[in-house]
C-alpha positions as CSV (number, residue, x, y, z in Angstrom):
1,M,-78.3,-14.9,-12.6
2,A,-74.5,-13.8,-12.4
3,A,-71.8,-16.5,-13.0
4,D,-70.4,-16.1,-9.9
5,D,-74.0,-16.7,-8.0
6,A,-74.9,-19.5,-9.5
7,P,-75.0,-22.6,-7.2
8,P,-72.3,-25.2,-7.0
9,K,-72.5,-28.5,-8.3
10,N,-70.9,-29.7,-5.0
11,P,-72.8,-29.0,-1.7
12,M,-71.0,-26.4,0.3
13,A,-70.6,-28.7,3.4
14,R,-68.5,-30.9,1.1
15,I,-66.8,-27.8,-0.6
16,A,-65.8,-26.6,2.8
17,L,-64.5,-30.0,4.1
18,A,-62.4,-30.5,1.1
19,S,-60.6,-26.9,1.6
20,M,-60.3,-27.6,5.3
21,T,-59.2,-30.7,5.4
22,G,-56.4,-29.8,2.6
23,T,-55.2,-26.9,4.5
24,V,-55.2,-28.8,8.0
25,I,-53.0,-31.5,6.4
26,E,-50.7,-29.0,4.5
27,F,-50.0,-26.6,7.8
28,Y,-49.6,-29.9,10.0
29,D,-46.9,-31.1,8.0
30,F,-45.3,-27.5,7.9
31,F,-45.7,-27.1,11.6
32,I,-44.2,-30.5,12.9
33,Y,-41.2,-29.2,11.4
34,G,-41.1,-25.9,13.1
35,T,-41.9,-27.9,16.3
36,A,-39.3,-30.0,15.5
37,A,-36.7,-27.4,14.7
38,A,-37.7,-25.9,18.2
39,L,-37.1,-29.4,20.0
40,V,-34.9,-31.6,18.0
41,F,-33.3,-30.4,15.2
42,N,-30.7,-28.4,16.6
43,K,-29.4,-31.7,18.4
44,V,-30.1,-34.1,15.2
45,F,-28.9,-32.3,12.7
46,F,-26.6,-29.5,13.9
47,P,-24.9,-31.1,16.8
48,E,-21.6,-29.5,16.6
49,L,-22.8,-25.9,17.1
50,G,-24.2,-26.0,20.7
51,A,-27.8,-25.3,22.1
52,A,-28.2,-21.5,20.9
53,A,-26.3,-21.3,17.3
54,G,-27.8,-25.0,16.2
55,T,-31.5,-23.7,17.3
56,A,-31.1,-20.4,15.5
57,L,-29.6,-22.5,12.4
58,A,-32.8,-24.7,12.7
59,F,-35.2,-22.0,12.7
60,A,-32.9,-20.8,9.5
61,T,-34.0,-23.9,7.9
62,F,-37.5,-23.1,8.9
63,G,-37.6,-20.1,7.2
64,V,-36.2,-21.1,3.9
65,A,-39.6,-22.6,3.2
66,F,-41.2,-19.0,3.6
67,V,-38.8,-17.5,0.8
68,A,-40.0,-20.5,-1.3
69,R,-43.4,-19.8,-0.8
70,P,-43.8,-16.9,-3.2
71,F,-42.1,-18.7,-5.6
72,G,-44.8,-21.6,-5.0
73,S,-47.9,-19.2,-5.1
74,I,-46.3,-18.0,-8.8
75,L,-45.5,-21.5,-10.0
76,F,-48.9,-23.2,-8.5
77,G,-50.6,-19.9,-9.5
78,H,-49.9,-20.2,-12.9
79,F,-51.5,-23.5,-13.2
80,G,-54.5,-23.0,-10.9
81,D,-55.2,-19.8,-13.1
82,R,-54.5,-21.6,-16.6
83,I,-55.6,-25.5,-15.7
84,G,-58.1,-24.8,-12.4
85,R,-58.3,-24.8,-8.9
86,K,-59.0,-28.4,-8.4
87,K,-56.3,-30.1,-10.3
88,T,-53.7,-27.7,-8.8
89,L,-54.6,-28.3,-5.1
90,V,-54.3,-32.1,-5.8
91,S,-50.5,-31.6,-6.8
92,T,-49.7,-29.1,-3.9
93,L,-51.0,-31.9,-1.5
94,L,-48.9,-34.4,-3.1
95,L,-45.7,-32.3,-3.2
96,M,-46.6,-31.6,0.7
97,G,-47.0,-35.1,1.8
98,L,-44.0,-36.5,-0.2
99,S,-41.7,-33.8,1.1
100,T,-43.0,-34.5,4.8
101,L,-42.5,-38.4,4.4
102,A,-39.2,-37.9,3.2
103,I,-37.9,-35.5,6.0
104,G,-39.3,-38.4,8.5
105,L,-36.8,-40.9,6.9
106,L,-33.9,-38.3,6.7
107,P,-30.5,-40.0,8.4
108,T,-29.4,-37.8,10.7
109,T,-26.2,-35.9,10.5
110,A,-24.1,-39.0,12.8
111,A,-25.0,-41.0,9.8
112,I,-24.4,-39.6,6.6
113,G,-22.7,-36.3,7.6
114,V,-23.2,-32.7,6.1
115,L,-25.4,-34.2,3.4
116,A,-28.2,-34.3,5.9
117,P,-28.7,-31.1,6.6
118,V,-28.2,-30.1,3.1
119,L,-31.3,-32.7,2.3
120,L,-33.3,-31.1,4.7
121,V,-33.1,-27.8,3.3
122,V,-34.0,-29.2,-0.3
123,L,-37.5,-30.6,1.3
124,R,-37.8,-27.9,3.2
125,I,-37.9,-25.7,0.0
126,A,-40.4,-28.4,-1.6
127,Q,-42.5,-27.9,1.7
128,G,-42.6,-24.1,0.9
129,L,-43.4,-24.6,-2.7
130,A,-46.5,-26.7,-1.6
131,V,-47.9,-24.5,1.2
132,G,-47.4,-21.3,-1.4
133,G,-49.5,-22.9,-4.0
134,E,-51.9,-24.5,-1.2
135,W,-53.7,-21.5,0.6
136,A,-54.7,-19.4,-2.4
137,G,-56.6,-22.5,-3.9
138,A,-58.1,-23.9,-0.9
139,T,-59.4,-20.4,-0.3
140,L,-60.8,-20.0,-3.7
141,L,-62.5,-23.3,-3.6
142,T,-64.8,-21.7,-0.9
143,A,-64.9,-18.2,-2.3
144,E,-65.8,-18.8,-5.8
145,N,-68.9,-21.0,-4.5
146,A,-70.0,-19.7,-1.6
147,P,-73.2,-17.2,-2.0
148,P,-71.9,-13.8,-2.1
149,E,-73.7,-13.1,1.5
150,K,-71.8,-15.7,3.2
151,R,-68.3,-15.4,1.7
152,G,-66.7,-14.8,4.8
153,L,-68.5,-17.7,6.9
154,Y,-67.2,-20.3,4.1
155,A,-64.1,-18.9,3.5
156,L,-63.3,-19.5,7.1
157,F,-62.9,-23.0,6.7
158,P,-59.5,-23.3,4.8
159,Q,-58.8,-20.5,7.5
160,L,-59.0,-23.3,10.5
161,G,-56.2,-25.2,9.0
162,P,-53.4,-23.8,10.6
163,S,-55.1,-23.5,14.2
164,I,-56.2,-27.2,13.8
165,A,-53.0,-28.1,12.7
166,F,-51.1,-26.3,15.2
167,A,-53.1,-28.2,17.9
168,L,-52.6,-31.6,16.3
169,A,-49.0,-31.2,15.6
170,S,-48.6,-30.2,19.5
171,A,-50.8,-33.1,20.5
172,T,-48.8,-35.5,18.3
173,F,-45.4,-34.3,19.7
174,L,-47.1,-34.5,23.3
175,T,-48.1,-38.0,23.0
176,T,-44.7,-39.1,21.8
177,A,-42.8,-37.3,24.6
178,L,-45.4,-38.6,27.3
179,T,-44.9,-42.4,25.8
180,M,-41.2,-42.2,25.4
181,S,-37.9,-41.5,27.1
182,E,-35.7,-38.3,26.1
183,A,-33.3,-40.3,24.4
184,A,-35.5,-42.2,22.3
185,F,-37.3,-39.4,21.3
186,L,-34.3,-37.7,19.6
187,V,-33.3,-41.3,18.1
188,W,-36.5,-42.0,16.3
189,G,-39.4,-40.5,18.3
190,W,-39.5,-37.3,16.5
191,R,-39.9,-39.2,13.2
192,I,-43.5,-40.4,14.3
193,P,-45.5,-37.1,13.2
194,F,-43.7,-36.7,9.9
195,L,-44.3,-40.6,9.0
196,A,-47.9,-40.3,10.2
197,S,-49.0,-37.5,8.0
198,L,-48.9,-40.1,4.9
199,I,-52.3,-41.0,6.4
200,L,-53.8,-37.8,6.6
201,V,-52.4,-37.2,3.1
202,G,-54.7,-40.2,1.8
203,I,-57.7,-38.7,3.4
204,G,-57.1,-35.4,1.8
205,L,-56.7,-36.8,-1.7
206,Y,-59.8,-39.0,-1.1
207,V,-61.7,-35.7,-0.4
208,R,-60.2,-33.2,-2.9
209,L,-60.6,-35.8,-5.7
210,S,-64.4,-35.9,-4.9
211,I,-65.4,-32.7,-6.0
212,E,-65.7,-30.6,-9.0
213,E,-64.1,-27.0,-10.4
214,T,-65.6,-23.9,-9.0
215,P,-68.4,-22.5,-11.2
216,V,-66.5,-18.9,-11.6
217,F,-63.3,-20.8,-13.1
218,R,-65.5,-23.2,-15.4
219,N,-67.8,-20.1,-16.3
220,S,-64.9,-17.8,-17.2
221,T,-63.9,-17.3,-20.8
222,E,-60.5,-15.7,-20.3
223,R,-57.4,-17.1,-19.4
224,A,-54.2,-15.1,-18.5
225,K,-51.3,-16.3,-20.6
226,V,-49.0,-15.3,-17.8
227,P,-50.9,-14.4,-14.9
228,V,-47.9,-13.3,-12.4
229,A,-47.3,-10.6,-15.2
230,E,-50.8,-9.5,-15.5
231,V,-51.0,-9.3,-11.7
232,L,-48.1,-7.0,-11.6
233,V,-49.2,-4.9,-14.4
234,R,-52.6,-4.6,-13.5
235,Q,-52.6,-4.8,-9.4
236,P,-49.3,-4.1,-8.1
237,R,-50.7,-2.1,-5.4
238,E,-53.1,-4.4,-4.1
239,V,-50.1,-7.4,-3.8
240,L,-47.6,-4.8,-1.9
241,L,-50.7,-3.3,0.7
242,G,-52.5,-6.8,1.1
243,A,-49.2,-8.4,1.9
244,G,-48.4,-5.4,4.6
245,A,-51.9,-5.7,6.2
246,V,-51.4,-9.4,6.5
247,T,-47.8,-9.5,7.7
248,T,-48.7,-9.1,11.4
249,V,-50.8,-12.4,11.5
250,F,-47.5,-14.1,10.1
251,A,-45.1,-12.3,12.6
252,F,-47.5,-13.1,15.9
253,F,-48.5,-16.5,14.8
254,Y,-44.7,-17.9,13.8
255,I,-43.6,-16.6,17.0
256,G,-46.2,-18.5,18.7
257,V,-46.2,-21.7,17.0
258,T,-42.0,-21.8,16.4
259,Y,-40.2,-19.8,18.9
260,L,-42.2,-19.8,21.9
261,T,-41.8,-23.5,22.2
262,S,-38.3,-22.9,22.0
263,Y,-38.1,-20.3,24.7
264,G,-40.5,-22.0,27.0
265,T,-38.4,-25.0,26.9
266,Q,-34.7,-23.4,27.1
267,Q,-35.3,-19.8,28.5
268,L,-38.1,-20.4,30.7
269,G,-37.0,-24.0,32.0
270,L,-40.7,-25.4,31.5
271,P,-41.2,-28.9,30.6
272,R,-41.5,-30.0,27.1
273,T,-44.9,-31.6,27.9
274,T,-46.2,-28.2,29.5
275,V,-45.2,-26.2,26.4
276,L,-46.6,-28.4,24.4
277,A,-50.2,-28.9,25.8
278,M,-50.1,-25.2,25.8
279,G,-49.5,-25.3,22.2
280,I,-53.0,-27.4,22.0
281,V,-54.9,-24.6,24.0
282,G,-53.0,-21.7,21.8
283,G,-54.3,-23.6,18.7
284,L,-58.1,-23.9,20.3
285,V,-58.0,-20.1,21.1
286,F,-56.8,-19.3,17.6
287,A,-59.4,-21.2,16.2
288,A,-62.3,-19.5,17.9
289,T,-61.0,-15.8,17.2
290,T,-60.6,-17.1,13.4
291,I,-64.3,-18.0,13.2
292,L,-65.5,-14.9,15.2
293,G,-63.3,-12.7,12.9
294,A,-64.8,-14.4,9.7
295,I,-68.1,-14.5,10.6
296,W,-68.4,-10.7,11.5
297,S,-66.4,-9.8,8.4
298,D,-69.7,-10.6,6.4
299,R,-72.0,-8.1,8.8
300,V,-69.4,-5.3,9.4
301,G,-66.8,-5.8,6.3
302,R,-63.3,-7.6,6.0
303,R,-61.3,-4.3,6.3
304,R,-63.1,-3.4,9.8
305,M,-62.2,-6.6,11.3
306,V,-58.3,-7.0,10.3
307,L,-58.1,-3.4,11.4
308,I,-59.4,-4.2,14.7
309,G,-57.1,-7.4,14.8
310,N,-54.0,-5.2,13.9
311,A,-54.8,-2.5,16.2
312,L,-55.2,-5.0,19.1
313,A,-52.0,-6.6,17.9
314,V,-50.0,-3.7,19.1
315,V,-51.0,-3.8,22.6
316,V,-50.6,-7.6,22.8
317,G,-47.1,-7.2,21.2
318,L,-46.0,-5.1,24.1
319,T,-47.8,-7.2,26.8
320,M,-47.3,-10.4,25.8
321,F,-43.7,-11.4,27.0
322,P,-43.9,-9.4,30.4
323,I,-46.7,-12.2,31.1
324,I,-44.9,-14.7,29.8
325,D,-41.7,-14.0,31.8
326,L,-43.6,-14.8,34.7
327,G,-42.4,-18.2,34.2
328,T,-45.3,-20.2,35.2
329,P,-47.4,-22.8,33.0
330,L,-50.3,-20.4,33.1
331,S,-48.4,-17.2,32.7
332,F,-46.8,-18.6,29.3
333,G,-50.2,-20.4,28.4
334,L,-51.8,-16.8,28.9
335,G,-49.5,-15.2,26.6
336,L,-49.4,-18.0,24.0
337,S,-53.1,-17.6,23.7
338,L,-52.9,-13.7,23.5
339,A,-50.4,-13.9,20.5
340,L,-52.7,-16.8,18.6
341,G,-55.9,-15.1,19.7
342,V,-55.2,-11.8,18.1
343,V,-54.1,-13.2,15.3
344,G,-57.5,-15.0,14.4
345,I,-59.3,-11.7,14.5
346,A,-57.4,-10.8,11.4
347,Y,-56.7,-14.0,10.0
348,G,-60.5,-14.9,9.7
349,P,-61.3,-12.3,7.3
350,I,-58.7,-12.4,4.9
351,G,-60.0,-15.7,3.4
352,A,-62.5,-14.1,1.5
353,Q,-60.7,-10.3,1.3
354,L,-57.8,-11.6,-0.4
355,P,-59.3,-13.5,-3.5
356,E,-61.9,-10.6,-3.3
357,M,-59.0,-8.3,-4.3
358,F,-58.4,-10.1,-7.7
359,S,-60.0,-10.7,-11.0
360,T,-60.8,-14.4,-12.0
361,R,-57.9,-14.2,-14.6
362,Y,-55.3,-14.2,-11.8
363,R,-56.9,-14.5,-8.7
364,Y,-54.7,-17.7,-7.6
365,T,-51.6,-15.8,-8.4
366,G,-52.8,-12.6,-7.1
367,A,-54.0,-13.9,-3.8
368,G,-51.2,-16.1,-3.2
369,M,-48.6,-13.7,-4.0
370,A,-49.8,-11.5,-1.6
371,Y,-50.3,-14.0,1.0
372,N,-46.9,-15.6,0.7
373,L,-44.9,-12.3,0.7
374,A,-46.6,-11.5,3.8
375,G,-45.4,-14.8,5.1
376,V,-41.6,-13.9,4.1
377,L,-41.9,-10.6,5.7
378,G,-43.9,-11.6,9.1
379,G,-43.1,-15.8,9.3
380,A,-39.5,-16.1,8.0
381,V,-37.6,-13.2,9.5
382,T,-39.6,-12.4,12.8
383,P,-38.6,-16.1,14.6
384,L,-34.9,-15.9,13.4
385,L,-34.7,-12.2,14.6
386,A,-36.2,-13.6,18.0
387,T,-33.1,-15.6,18.4
388,Q,-31.0,-12.7,18.0
389,L,-33.0,-10.0,19.8
390,V,-33.8,-11.8,23.0
391,P,-30.3,-12.6,24.1
392,A,-28.9,-9.3,23.4
393,L,-31.6,-6.8,24.6
394,G,-34.2,-9.2,26.4
395,S,-37.8,-10.4,25.4
396,F,-39.3,-7.1,25.5
397,A,-37.4,-6.0,22.4
398,I,-39.2,-8.4,20.2
399,G,-42.3,-7.4,21.8
400,L,-41.6,-3.9,20.9
401,Y,-40.3,-5.2,17.1
402,L,-44.0,-7.2,17.1
403,A,-46.0,-3.8,17.7
404,V,-44.2,-1.8,15.1
405,V,-44.8,-4.6,12.7
406,A,-48.6,-4.7,13.8
407,L,-48.8,-0.8,13.3
408,I,-47.6,-1.1,9.5
409,S,-49.8,-3.6,8.9
410,L,-52.4,-1.3,10.0
411,G,-51.5,1.4,8.0
412,C,-51.7,-0.7,5.0
413,I,-55.4,-2.1,5.7
414,L,-56.4,1.5,6.2
415,A,-55.0,2.0,2.7
416,L,-57.2,-1.1,1.1
417,R,-61.1,-0.5,0.2
418,E,-63.6,-2.6,1.5
419,T,-64.2,-5.8,-0.8
420,R,-67.1,-7.5,0.9
421,D,-70.1,-6.6,-1.8
422,V,-67.2,-7.3,-4.5
423,A,-68.5,-9.8,-7.7
424,M,-66.0,-12.8,-7.8
425,G,-66.8,-12.6,-11.7
426,A,-65.9,-9.2,-12.2
427,A,-63.7,-8.1,-15.1
428,A,-60.1,-7.3,-14.3
429,P,-59.4,-3.6,-13.6
430,A,-57.2,-1.4,-15.8
431,P,-53.5,-1.6,-15.1
432,A,-52.2,0.7,-12.3
433,T,-50.5,4.0,-13.5
434,G,-47.9,6.0,-12.0
């Protein structure tokens, strides 16, 4: 029996729970920042700039974390490939939890002046580093433990983290909005979701400390001395094409979870409670299509499902804003659900696909670099660009931009091979040649 086919010492249910719990917590912390950036940070940390400029700068601080994410994938990928997946995942969870708690306790600009936004950016960078190291480790936890024929099924559990986290973040902010005044929300209510995350971190640590290292890593006799160097020498093509194939996922998702929250309240004049309630619906739609995409990838292949998702994204990009701009709660919810729903079709399979593309020696680093480079290209740039494109050219301009991004991702996934039948313990490929 091959090493990667050996049954795990931990039950798969516990492994799936450990991977999903961690990603829910880390992405919850990540998303409450995005929601707060859309609703309140322009007033709390950038009050002198006005609504439009303050919102743009708030989204810029949100984007800073995406720039940090590839560095997080390299930093934590190094330790994940050298000392193990489990120990590294405990570290990323602690870093995220402490950074989020600190944001919830951070004094405002009115209290400490310019130091407040500076500290906000520093803490946001720490969040970015943590998320940059989280995703690859969580997906490896399931992919390296799962039976080969069910790798897509089990790898979907960490993929559910963002959808559940978005719905949970929206629900948390909705609860505060329904139970306090606007003034109270601006003064202290926005801090509650950040402080409450400490409870989730405690649960996540308990679950992650109860599992063992993956058998694929345990049985591997080779350790890359400098994983990032080996990845760039041996598989630079996979890093770049993998990132390109996933960029659409980030572009649509972060338009949905950050920019549309601001767009719905400021441009369409919808009540904050309505926008947040639609966020819960959108998160559930995203979860449903993520499950569908992951399960079907075991039947028809990862590449085909990502291809379908990217192709449908071209259509959704061109139609979502005409629907949203009808200005009703129903049309807003439908447009948001289309944006997040099409994401899940491609997002579900990549929890197995990206780890399958890289050797065990540097799998944590390689998968993380591809994923987080896509985060910079899609997640950091798109919401910030939207704040500039929409006022100048109208909402259809950002929809057209999203469609173009989807076409590029479509080309990248066509250039990649199918990975469904790859053995996770396979030897590293030869270095790439010119």
